Backbone as CSV, one residue per row, in Angstrom:
resi,resn,N_x,N_y,N_z,CA_x,CA_y,CA_z,C_x,C_y,C_z
1,MET,80.160,140.143,116.994,81.535,139.531,117.275,81.306,138.266,117.981
2,GLY,82.213,137.397,117.653,82.192,135.990,118.329,82.979,136.069,119.603
3,ARG,82.909,134.969,120.373,83.547,134.946,121.639,85.058,134.664,121.373
4,ARG,85.923,135.164,122.331,87.276,134.946,122.234,87.552,133.466,122.493
5,ARG,88.643,132.963,121.759,89.061,131.590,121.988,89.750,131.503,123.370
6,THR,89.613,130.376,124.026,90.461,130.182,125.277,91.735,129.795,124.866
7,TRP,92.682,129.894,125.885,94.098,129.462,125.723,94.134,127.972,125.272
8,ARG,93.260,127.187,125.763,93.225,125.785,125.372,92.960,125.596,123.979
9,GLU,92.033,126.345,123.470,91.623,126.319,122.059,92.667,126.771,121.196
10,LYS,93.378,127.856,121.637,94.479,128.389,120.852,95.644,127.405,120.695
11,VAL,95.935,126.740,121.937,96.984,125.772,121.883,96.566,124.542,120.959
12,ALA,95.345,124.133,121.074,94.995,122.944,120.163,94.976,123.442,118.669
13,ALA,94.655,124.635,118.440,94.749,125.065,116.910,96.164,125.166,116.579
14,GLU,97.083,125.576,117.362,98.469,125.609,117.085,99.051,124.150,116.831
15,ASP,98.582,123.293,117.732,99.036,121.862,117.651,98.598,121.373,116.270
16,ALA,97.418,121.603,115.913,96.801,121.146,114.670,97.595,121.707,113.445
17,GLU,97.929,123.067,113.583,98.727,123.670,112.554,100.207,122.999,112.369
18,GLN,100.752,122.776,113.595,102.130,122.232,113.466,102.110,120.804,112.902
19,ASP,101.079,120.113,113.117,100.870,118.715,112.631,100.754,118.844,111.047
20,ARG,99.968,119.730,110.699,99.713,120.026,109.236,101.096,120.355,108.524
21,LEU,101.893,121.323,109.133,103.158,121.751,108.564,104.170,120.662,108.623
22,ARG,104.099,119.789,109.692,105.042,118.617,109.689,104.710,117.731,108.600
23,THR,103.437,117.465,108.308,103.100,116.614,107.234,103.561,117.152,105.896
24,LEU,103.356,118.403,105.731,103.814,119.087,104.516,105.360,119.029,104.298
25,ALA,105.998,119.272,105.397,107.515,119.228,105.445,107.962,117.790,105.080
26,GLU,107.346,116.802,105.637,107.701,115.366,105.434,107.477,114.995,103.986
27,ALA,106.435,115.451,103.437,106.073,115.220,101.973,107.154,115.958,101.020
28,SER,107.451,117.169,101.403,108.500,117.936,100.678,109.896,117.225,100.702
29,ALA,110.259,116.792,101.845,111.484,116.129,102.001,111.561,114.894,101.142
30,LEU,110.402,114.097,101.135,110.440,112.879,100.369,110.477,113.224,98.886
31,ARG,109.757,114.239,98.452,109.919,114.685,96.992,111.200,115.054,96.590
32,ARG,111.952,115.743,97.516,113.414,116.219,97.281,114.307,114.896,97.203
33,ALA,113.978,114.044,98.079,114.840,112.756,98.045,114.689,112.033,96.810
34,LEU,113.454,111.889,96.366,113.190,111.267,95.063,113.926,112.011,93.932
35,ALA,113.844,113.321,93.949,114.492,114.072,92.864,116.039,113.938,92.900
36,ILE,116.515,113.931,94.108,118.024,113.639,94.241,118.336,112.241,93.652
37,GLU,117.561,111.264,94.140,117.794,109.910,93.641,117.725,109.824,92.065
38,GLU,116.819,110.464,91.573,116.787,110.571,90.064,117.928,111.150,89.463
39,GLY,118.362,112.239,89.999,119.568,113.012,89.527,120.781,112.146,89.589
40,VAL,120.958,111.510,90.740,122.172,110.655,90.956,122.197,109.566,89.861
41,ARG,121.090,109.011,89.629,120.945,107.861,88.712,121.090,108.294,87.180
42,THR,120.477,109.428,86.856,120.371,109.858,85.432,121.534,110.665,85.068
43,GLU,122.030,111.570,85.951,123.063,112.601,85.452,124.394,112.332,85.980
44,PHE,124.503,111.628,87.168,125.834,111.406,87.776,126.254,110.011,87.868
45,GLY,125.646,109.099,87.139,125.982,107.736,87.058,126.223,107.140,88.406
46,GLY,125.375,107.409,89.349,125.492,106.810,90.701,126.469,107.406,91.642
47,ASN,127.177,108.520,91.100,128.193,109.106,91.998,127.523,110.189,92.922
48,ALA,127.377,109.757,94.195,126.730,110.647,95.156,127.562,111.791,95.507
49,ALA,128.814,111.634,95.526,129.852,112.728,95.810,129.687,113.871,94.681
50,ALA,129.606,113.437,93.552,129.575,114.522,92.399,128.215,115.149,92.550
51,MET,127.100,114.529,92.798,125.934,115.116,92.964,125.904,116.016,94.121
52,GLY,126.516,115.696,95.316,126.743,116.570,96.439,127.399,117.838,96.168
53,ARG,128.494,117.716,95.316,129.170,118.867,94.977,128.266,119.837,94.154
54,GLU,127.474,119.244,93.279,126.588,120.079,92.465,125.541,120.773,93.288
55,LEU,125.145,120.061,94.370,124.084,120.710,95.357,124.697,121.567,96.398
56,GLY,125.904,121.336,96.648,126.580,122.124,97.772,126.366,121.405,99.054
57,VAL,126.279,120.071,99.055,126.172,119.296,100.213,127.106,118.132,100.217
58,THR,127.120,117.451,101.250,128.037,116.269,101.199,127.582,115.087,100.471
59,GLY,128.538,114.229,100.056,128.123,113.009,99.391,127.250,112.082,100.332
60,THR,127.620,112.244,101.610,126.809,111.463,102.604,125.365,111.916,102.712
61,ALA,125.076,113.238,102.586,123.810,113.617,102.516,123.026,113.164,101.395
62,VAL,123.723,113.103,100.222,123.068,112.644,98.961,122.756,111.187,99.100
63,ALA,123.684,110.445,99.663,123.511,108.897,99.845,122.329,108.686,100.788
64,LYS,122.190,109.563,101.873,121.050,109.340,102.702,119.793,109.647,101.980
65,ALA,119.737,110.620,101.290,118.501,110.977,100.496,118.097,109.811,99.535
66,VAL,119.096,109.290,98.887,118.932,108.174,97.929,118.283,106.983,98.798
67,ARG,119.001,106.661,99.960,118.459,105.580,100.756,117.030,105.858,101.172
68,ARG,116.642,107.066,101.466,115.331,107.436,101.884,114.280,107.241,100.759
69,ALA,114.776,107.579,99.546,113.867,107.400,98.331,113.690,105.952,98.116
70,GLU,114.737,105.150,98.284,114.647,103.697,97.966,113.662,103.073,99.043
71,GLU,113.791,103.438,100.215,113.002,103.011,101.393,111.509,103.369,101.049
72,ALA,111.275,104.537,100.713,109.884,104.992,100.232,109.268,104.243,99.204
73,ARG,110.075,103.918,98.170,109.662,102.964,97.074,109.316,101.686,97.568
74,ARG,110.079,101.121,98.378,109.820,99.804,98.923,108.542,99.752,99.801
75,ALA,108.495,100.823,100.592,107.239,100.867,101.471,106.016,100.937,100.646
76,ALA,106.064,101.815,99.559,104.922,102.059,98.621,104.546,100.727,97.935
77,ALA,105.582,100.037,97.596,105.370,98.743,96.845,104.801,97.691,97.734
78,GLY,105.112,97.720,99.094,104.712,96.684,100.026,103.269,97.032,100.548
79,SER,102.720,98.214,100.366,101.388,98.500,100.905,100.357,98.368,99.858
């Protein structure tokens, strides 16, 4: 049997796990925003409110997702 981890080691391990999960969540949110942006452009003719109704969210939420996708594209192009 190995030694038991100290509380400091446990906290550090949980901090690392939370960082990993935060990175995964951020990547997932970006992929979702890109998919929403594509849907608005290809299926809803730029109508964020119609896309929002389809998803069950507000048009404002869709517009924010589209802005996030556009910002990500600009950031990727600039780097």
